[in-house]
SELUMKE-500711 format. One record per residue (C-alpha): residue number from 1; residue in one letter; x, y, z. Coordinates in Angstrom, 1 decimal. Example, Ala and Ser with C-alpha at 12.3 -4.5 7.8 and 13.67 -1.06 7.14 Angstrom:
! residues 2
{pt 1,A,{12.3,-4.5,7.8}} {pt 2,S,{13.7,-1.1,7.1}} 
***
This chain:
! residues 351
{pt 1,M,{114.0,86.2,116.1}} {pt 2,R,{110.6,87.9,115.5}} {pt 3,L,{110.7,91.7,115.8}} {pt 4,V,{107.5,93.8,115.6}} {pt 5,T,{108.4,97.6,114.2}} {pt 6,I,{105.9,100.1,115.2}} {pt 7,I,{105.7,103.1,112.8}} {pt 8,G,{103.2,105.9,112.5}} {pt 9,A,{104.5,109.0,111.5}} {pt 10,R,{106.6,110.7,108.5}} {pt 11,P,{109.8,110.8,110.2}} {pt 12,Q,{109.3,106.8,111.6}} {pt 13,F,{109.3,106.0,108.0}} {pt 14,V,{112.7,107.5,107.2}} {pt 15,K,{114.2,105.9,110.3}} {pt 16,A,{112.8,102.7,109.7}} {pt 17,A,{114.1,102.4,106.2}} {pt 18,P,{117.8,101.6,107.1}} {pt 19,L,{116.8,99.5,109.8}} {pt 20,S,{114.5,97.3,107.7}} {pt 21,R,{117.2,97.1,105.3}} {pt 22,A,{120.0,95.8,108.0}} {pt 23,I,{117.2,93.2,109.5}} {pt 24,S,{116.7,91.8,106.1}} {pt 25,A,{120.3,91.6,105.5}} {pt 26,H,{120.9,89.9,109.0}} {pt 27,G,{119.2,86.8,108.0}} {pt 28,G,{118.5,85.7,111.6}} {pt 29,I,{115.5,88.2,112.1}} {pt 30,T,{112.0,88.4,110.7}} {pt 31,E,{110.3,91.7,110.9}} {pt 32,I,{106.5,92.3,111.4}} {pt 33,A,{106.1,96.2,110.3}} {pt 34,V,{103.2,97.7,112.2}} {pt 35,H,{101.6,101.0,110.8}} {pt 36,T,{99.4,102.8,113.3}} {pt 37,G,{97.9,105.1,110.7}} {pt 38,Q,{98.9,108.4,112.4}} {pt 39,H,{100.1,109.9,109.3}} {pt 40,F,{97.7,108.4,106.3}} {pt 41,D,{97.2,110.3,103.4}} {pt 42,Y,{99.5,109.5,100.4}} {pt 43,N,{101.8,112.5,100.9}} {pt 44,M,{102.5,112.0,104.2}} {pt 45,S,{102.9,108.2,104.2}} {pt 46,D,{102.4,105.9,101.1}} {pt 47,I,{105.4,107.7,98.8}} {pt 48,F,{107.7,107.2,101.5}} {pt 49,F,{107.2,103.6,101.4}} {pt 50,E,{107.8,103.9,97.7}} {pt 51,E,{110.6,106.0,97.6}} {pt 52,L,{112.5,104.5,100.8}} {pt 53,S,{111.7,100.7,99.4}} {pt 54,I,{110.3,100.1,102.8}} {pt 55,P,{108.6,97.1,102.7}} {pt 56,R,{104.4,97.4,103.1}} {pt 57,P,{103.6,96.9,106.7}} {pt 58,T,{101.9,93.5,107.8}} {pt 59,F,{99.3,95.3,109.8}} {pt 60,N,{97.9,98.9,108.9}} {pt 61,L,{95.8,99.8,112.1}} {pt 62,D,{94.3,103.0,110.4}} {pt 63,I,{94.1,105.0,113.5}} {pt 64,H,{94.4,109.0,113.2}} {pt 65,G,{92.9,112.0,114.3}} {pt 66,G,{91.4,112.9,118.0}} {pt 67,G,{93.0,114.2,120.8}} {pt 68,H,{96.5,112.9,122.2}} {pt 69,G,{95.0,110.6,124.9}} {pt 70,E,{92.0,109.3,122.6}} {pt 71,M,{94.7,108.5,119.8}} {pt 72,T,{97.0,106.9,122.3}} {pt 73,A,{94.5,105.0,123.9}} {pt 74,R,{93.2,103.6,120.7}} {pt 75,M,{96.7,102.7,119.3}} {pt 76,L,{97.6,101.0,122.5}} {pt 77,T,{94.5,98.6,122.2}} {pt 78,A,{95.1,97.8,118.6}} {pt 79,I,{98.7,97.2,119.2}} {pt 80,E,{98.3,95.2,122.2}} {pt 81,K,{95.9,92.9,120.1}} {pt 82,T,{98.7,92.7,117.4}} {pt 83,L,{101.4,91.7,119.8}} {pt 84,V,{99.3,89.2,121.5}} {pt 85,Q,{98.6,87.5,118.0}} {pt 86,E,{102.1,87.9,116.5}} {pt 87,K,{104.3,86.9,119.8}} {pt 88,P,{107.4,88.9,119.0}} {pt 89,D,{110.4,88.5,120.8}} {pt 90,A,{110.8,92.3,121.0}} {pt 91,V,{109.1,95.4,119.9}} {pt 92,V,{111.1,98.4,118.3}} {pt 93,V,{109.7,101.8,118.6}} {pt 94,F,{111.1,105.1,116.9}} {pt 95,G,{111.3,108.7,118.3}} {pt 96,D,{108.5,110.6,120.3}} {pt 97,T,{105.2,110.3,118.5}} {pt 98,N,{101.8,108.9,119.8}} {pt 99,S,{102.6,105.8,118.1}} {pt 100,T,{105.8,105.4,120.1}} {pt 101,L,{104.4,105.6,123.4}} {pt 102,A,{101.3,103.6,122.3}} {pt 103,G,{103.9,100.6,121.0}} {pt 104,A,{105.9,101.0,124.2}} {pt 105,L,{103.2,100.7,126.7}} {pt 106,A,{101.5,97.9,124.7}} {pt 107,A,{104.9,96.0,124.9}} {pt 108,A,{105.4,96.8,128.3}} {pt 109,K,{102.1,95.4,129.9}} {pt 110,L,{102.6,92.2,128.0}} {pt 111,H,{106.2,91.8,129.2}} {pt 112,I,{107.9,92.1,125.8}} {pt 113,P,{111.2,93.6,125.4}} {pt 114,I,{111.3,97.2,123.9}} {pt 115,V,{113.9,98.8,121.8}} {pt 116,H,{113.6,102.7,121.7}} {pt 117,I,{115.5,104.3,118.6}} {pt 118,E,{116.4,108.1,119.3}} {pt 119,A,{116.3,107.2,123.1}} {pt 120,G,{117.5,109.7,125.7}} {pt 121,L,{116.5,113.1,123.7}} {pt 122,R,{115.1,115.8,125.8}} {pt 123,S,{113.9,119.2,125.4}} {pt 124,F,{113.2,119.8,129.1}} {pt 125,N,{110.0,121.1,128.1}} {pt 126,R,{107.0,119.1,129.5}} {pt 127,N,{104.4,121.0,128.0}} {pt 128,M,{105.3,119.4,124.6}} {pt 129,P,{103.5,115.9,124.4}} {pt 130,E,{106.6,114.6,122.3}} {pt 131,E,{108.6,115.3,125.7}} {pt 132,I,{106.3,113.1,127.7}} {pt 133,N,{106.3,110.4,124.9}} {pt 134,R,{110.5,110.3,125.1}} {pt 135,V,{110.8,110.1,128.9}} {pt 136,L,{108.1,107.6,129.5}} {pt 137,T,{109.4,105.2,126.3}} {pt 138,D,{112.6,105.6,127.7}} {pt 139,H,{111.5,104.5,131.2}} {pt 140,V,{109.9,101.3,130.0}} {pt 141,S,{112.5,100.4,127.3}} {pt 142,T,{114.8,97.3,127.7}} {pt 143,L,{117.3,98.5,124.9}} {pt 144,L,{118.0,102.4,124.5}} {pt 145,M,{119.6,103.2,121.2}} {pt 146,C,{121.0,106.9,121.6}} {pt 147,P,{122.4,108.8,118.8}} {pt 148,T,{124.6,111.1,120.8}} {pt 149,E,{126.5,111.6,123.9}} {pt 150,R,{124.3,113.8,125.6}} {pt 151,A,{121.6,111.6,125.1}} {pt 152,I,{123.2,108.8,127.1}} {pt 153,S,{124.1,111.7,129.9}} {pt 154,N,{120.2,112.7,129.9}} {pt 155,L,{119.2,109.0,130.8}} {pt 156,R,{121.9,108.5,133.5}} {pt 157,N,{120.9,111.8,135.2}} {pt 158,E,{117.3,110.0,135.4}} {pt 159,G,{119.0,106.8,136.6}} {pt 160,V,{118.3,104.8,133.3}} {pt 161,V,{122.0,103.0,133.1}} {pt 162,N,{121.4,99.5,132.0}} {pt 163,G,{120.7,98.6,128.1}} {pt 164,V,{122.0,102.0,127.1}} {pt 165,F,{124.0,102.0,123.7}} {pt 166,A,{125.7,104.5,121.5}} {pt 167,T,{124.5,103.6,117.9}} {pt 168,G,{124.7,107.1,116.1}} {pt 169,D,{121.9,108.5,114.1}} {pt 170,L,{119.5,106.5,111.3}} {pt 171,M,{118.7,109.6,109.7}} {pt 172,Y,{122.2,110.1,108.8}} {pt 173,D,{122.3,106.6,107.0}} {pt 174,V,{119.4,107.6,105.2}} {pt 175,M,{120.9,110.9,104.0}} {pt 176,L,{124.0,109.4,102.8}} {pt 177,A,{122.3,106.9,100.6}} {pt 178,L,{119.6,108.7,99.2}} {pt 179,A,{120.9,112.4,99.0}} {pt 180,P,{122.7,111.4,95.5}} {pt 181,I,{119.4,109.7,94.4}} {pt 182,A,{117.4,112.9,95.3}} {pt 183,A,{119.5,115.2,93.2}} {pt 184,E,{119.7,113.1,90.1}} {pt 185,R,{115.7,112.2,90.2}} {pt 186,S,{114.1,115.0,91.7}} {pt 187,T,{112.4,117.5,89.8}} {pt 188,I,{110.9,119.6,92.3}} {pt 189,L,{113.1,122.9,91.7}} {pt 190,K,{112.2,122.9,87.9}} {pt 191,K,{108.6,122.3,89.0}} {pt 192,T,{108.4,125.2,91.4}} {pt 193,G,{110.5,127.6,89.4}} {pt 194,L,{113.2,127.4,92.4}} {pt 195,E,{116.9,128.4,91.7}} {pt 196,A,{119.3,126.6,94.4}} {pt 197,G,{120.9,128.8,97.0}} {pt 198,E,{117.9,131.5,96.4}} {pt 199,Y,{115.4,130.5,98.6}} {pt 200,A,{114.7,129.3,102.4}} {pt 201,L,{112.9,126.1,103.4}} {pt 202,A,{110.6,125.8,106.0}} {pt 203,T,{108.4,123.3,107.9}} {pt 204,L,{105.7,124.0,110.5}} {pt 205,H,{103.6,121.7,112.3}} {pt 206,R,{104.4,120.9,116.1}} {pt 207,A,{101.1,121.6,118.5}} {pt 208,E,{103.0,124.2,120.7}} {pt 209,N,{103.1,126.6,117.1}} {pt 210,T,{99.7,125.3,116.0}} {pt 211,D,{97.2,125.0,118.6}} {pt 212,T,{96.5,128.4,119.6}} {pt 213,R,{95.9,131.6,117.6}} {pt 214,E,{98.7,133.4,119.1}} {pt 215,A,{101.2,130.6,118.5}} {pt 216,L,{100.3,130.2,115.2}} {pt 217,Q,{100.3,133.9,114.5}} {pt 218,K,{103.7,134.3,115.9}} {pt 219,A,{105.2,131.3,113.7}} {pt 220,T,{103.6,133.0,110.7}} {pt 221,A,{105.0,136.3,111.1}} {pt 222,F,{108.3,134.7,111.7}} {pt 223,L,{108.0,133.0,108.3}} {pt 224,I,{106.8,136.2,106.6}} {pt 225,S,{109.5,138.3,108.2}} {pt 226,L,{112.5,135.9,106.7}} {pt 227,S,{110.6,135.8,103.0}} {pt 228,R,{111.2,139.5,102.9}} {pt 229,E,{115.1,138.7,102.3}} {pt 230,R,{114.3,135.7,100.2}} {pt 231,P,{111.4,133.5,99.0}} {pt 232,V,{110.4,130.8,101.9}} {pt 233,V,{109.0,127.4,100.4}} {pt 234,L,{106.9,125.9,102.8}} {pt 235,P,{105.4,122.3,102.2}} {pt 236,L,{102.3,122.6,104.3}} {pt 237,H,{101.4,120.0,106.9}} {pt 238,P,{98.0,119.1,107.0}} {pt 239,R,{97.7,119.9,110.7}} {pt 240,T,{98.9,123.5,110.1}} {pt 241,Q,{96.7,124.0,106.9}} {pt 242,A,{93.7,123.1,109.3}} {pt 243,A,{94.8,125.5,112.2}} {pt 244,L,{95.5,128.3,109.4}} {pt 245,Q,{91.8,127.7,108.4}} {pt 246,R,{90.5,127.6,111.9}} {pt 247,F,{92.3,130.7,112.9}} {pt 248,D,{91.4,132.6,109.7}} {pt 249,L,{95.0,133.0,109.3}} {pt 250,S,{97.1,133.3,105.9}} {pt 251,L,{100.7,133.3,104.7}} {pt 252,S,{100.2,134.6,101.4}} {pt 253,S,{99.1,138.2,102.4}} {pt 254,E,{102.5,139.7,102.5}} {pt 255,G,{105.9,138.6,101.8}} {pt 256,D,{107.2,135.6,99.8}} {pt 257,V,{106.0,132.5,101.2}} {pt 258,R,{105.2,129.9,98.5}} {pt 259,I,{103.0,127.0,100.2}} {pt 260,L,{103.4,123.5,98.3}} {pt 261,E,{101.7,120.2,99.1}} {pt 262,P,{103.7,117.9,101.3}} {pt 263,V,{106.2,116.4,99.3}} {pt 264,G,{108.0,113.3,99.5}} {pt 265,Y,{111.3,112.3,100.9}} {pt 266,L,{113.5,112.6,97.8}} {pt 267,D,{112.0,115.9,96.9}} {pt 268,M,{112.5,117.1,100.5}} {pt 269,L,{116.1,116.1,100.3}} {pt 270,A,{116.4,118.3,96.9}} {pt 271,L,{114.5,121.4,98.3}} {pt 272,L,{116.9,121.0,101.5}} {pt 273,Q,{120.2,120.5,99.3}} {pt 274,G,{119.2,123.8,97.3}} {pt 275,A,{117.9,125.8,100.6}} {pt 276,A,{120.2,128.8,101.7}} {pt 277,L,{118.4,128.4,105.0}} {pt 278,V,{115.9,126.3,106.9}} {pt 279,A,{113.5,127.3,109.3}} {pt 280,T,{111.7,124.6,111.0}} {pt 281,D,{109.8,123.3,114.3}} {pt 282,S,{110.9,119.6,113.3}} {pt 283,G,{113.3,117.9,115.1}} {pt 284,G,{114.4,115.9,112.3}} {pt 285,L,{115.1,118.4,109.7}} {pt 286,Q,{117.3,120.1,112.2}} {pt 287,K,{119.7,117.2,111.9}} {pt 288,E,{119.2,116.8,108.3}} {pt 289,A,{119.9,120.5,107.6}} {pt 290,Y,{123.3,119.6,109.5}} {pt 291,F,{123.8,116.7,107.1}} {pt 292,S,{123.5,118.9,104.1}} {pt 293,H,{125.8,121.8,105.7}} {pt 294,T,{122.3,124.2,105.6}} {pt 295,P,{122.0,127.0,108.4}} {pt 296,C,{119.2,126.2,110.3}} {pt 297,I,{116.7,128.4,112.6}} {pt 298,T,{114.4,126.2,114.8}} {pt 299,M,{111.2,127.8,115.3}} {pt 300,R,{111.2,126.9,119.0}} {pt 301,D,{112.2,128.0,122.5}} {pt 302,E,{114.2,124.9,123.0}} {pt 303,T,{115.7,121.9,121.1}} {pt 304,E,{116.6,118.1,122.0}} {pt 305,W,{119.3,118.4,119.4}} {pt 306,L,{121.7,120.7,121.4}} {pt 307,E,{125.0,119.4,119.5}} {pt 308,T,{123.7,121.3,116.7}} {pt 309,I,{123.3,124.6,118.4}} {pt 310,S,{126.7,124.2,120.1}} {pt 311,H,{128.4,123.5,116.9}} {pt 312,G,{127.1,126.6,115.2}} {pt 313,W,{124.7,124.9,112.5}} {pt 314,N,{121.5,125.9,114.4}} {pt 315,R,{120.2,128.6,116.3}} {pt 316,L,{116.6,129.2,118.0}} {pt 317,W,{114.6,131.6,116.7}} {pt 318,S,{114.9,133.9,119.5}} {pt 319,D,{118.6,133.7,119.1}} {pt 320,N,{120.4,136.6,116.9}} {pt 321,A,{123.7,134.7,116.1}} {pt 322,Y,{125.3,131.0,115.5}} {pt 323,A,{128.0,129.4,117.6}} {pt 324,E,{131.4,129.2,115.9}} {pt 325,R,{130.7,126.5,113.4}} {pt 326,R,{132.4,123.0,113.9}} {pt 327,A,{131.5,119.5,112.6}} {pt 328,I,{129.2,116.8,114.6}} {pt 329,T,{131.1,113.8,114.7}} {pt 330,E,{128.7,111.6,117.1}} {pt 331,Y,{126.0,111.0,114.6}} {pt 332,G,{128.1,108.1,113.2}} {pt 333,D,{129.7,106.9,109.9}} {pt 334,G,{126.2,105.9,108.3}} {pt 335,K,{126.1,102.3,109.5}} {pt 336,S,{123.8,103.4,112.5}} {pt 337,A,{121.4,100.6,111.2}} {pt 338,E,{123.8,97.6,111.2}} {pt 339,T,{125.2,98.7,114.6}} {pt 340,T,{121.6,98.7,116.0}} {pt 341,V,{120.6,95.4,114.3}} {pt 342,D,{123.7,93.7,115.8}} {pt 343,I,{123.1,95.1,119.2}} {pt 344,I,{119.2,93.7,119.4}} {pt 345,W,{120.6,90.4,118.2}} {pt 346,N,{123.6,90.1,120.7}} {pt 347,E,{121.6,91.2,123.8}} {pt 348,L,{118.0,89.7,122.9}} {pt 349,G,{118.3,87.3,120.0}} {pt 350,A,{121.4,85.2,120.3}} {pt 351,A,{120.4,83.2,123.5}} 
***
């Protein structure tokens, strides 16, 4: 069986790592990895292939920049050409980025089965480009790999019931495998002079928080307010850095927000494990905060990871209190990648 995996953004590299290992261990599947280039510089791309031991992509399309429509269109064209050349038996897409939608549309137009990792997630905010990408990808996918029961319920409510599977969460697989390695190898706390338990970790990059001056000013003011209680460490996304410059805003004028260059996965895990609090607009980091048993504040008005809210590990920035804290069991046992590969093989490859 020939399987094309489409990756392009930092969270997808993380999810692809355990899946690539499970594919390699299976023996009956050949993986052809296609990197769209959506995240392209060293700290946002190359370092992840090194630290996560992901095979280098067979194809790097080097597509980034431009508006959502332009980027998606360029990716769609290039991915289609690659799929025509490689003739895979199925295409795997991850999450909710422009790379996800472009890969799904290219495969659908060519009548190639589509496997969507992290299917069924919904924020119910159609103003988010990620929400549009999720919904459209789910509705053209053949196999929908759902990390939670709520995701399955969301699909059922939209009339999607065939090819839906509960798999757990690939990011939990990665966390279990690499957290001990990060604790042993990372020197990020020493380099930055941080003490475990004495700081908050923040990320800020989504369009809804960075595309207008009003939104970015609200987000930066929130981080500054948090930094009056403890230092806030912010590995700065290139999009956010550009937006700060464009809108002439600063995070260093008051409070104690400490800006870092984007960091690799092991350093990010070490920062997360040492943090007293996480503040983020990232979906993945909300879950990783739970995996590390670190309280989280989501800098958005909604989240697709509702179980982190209902189980007391996360709250929206508009809320003042957490729900009663309890364990989340549906993210799996750290073997979601093996489960996913078995489903792909049984449903699409074994025949």
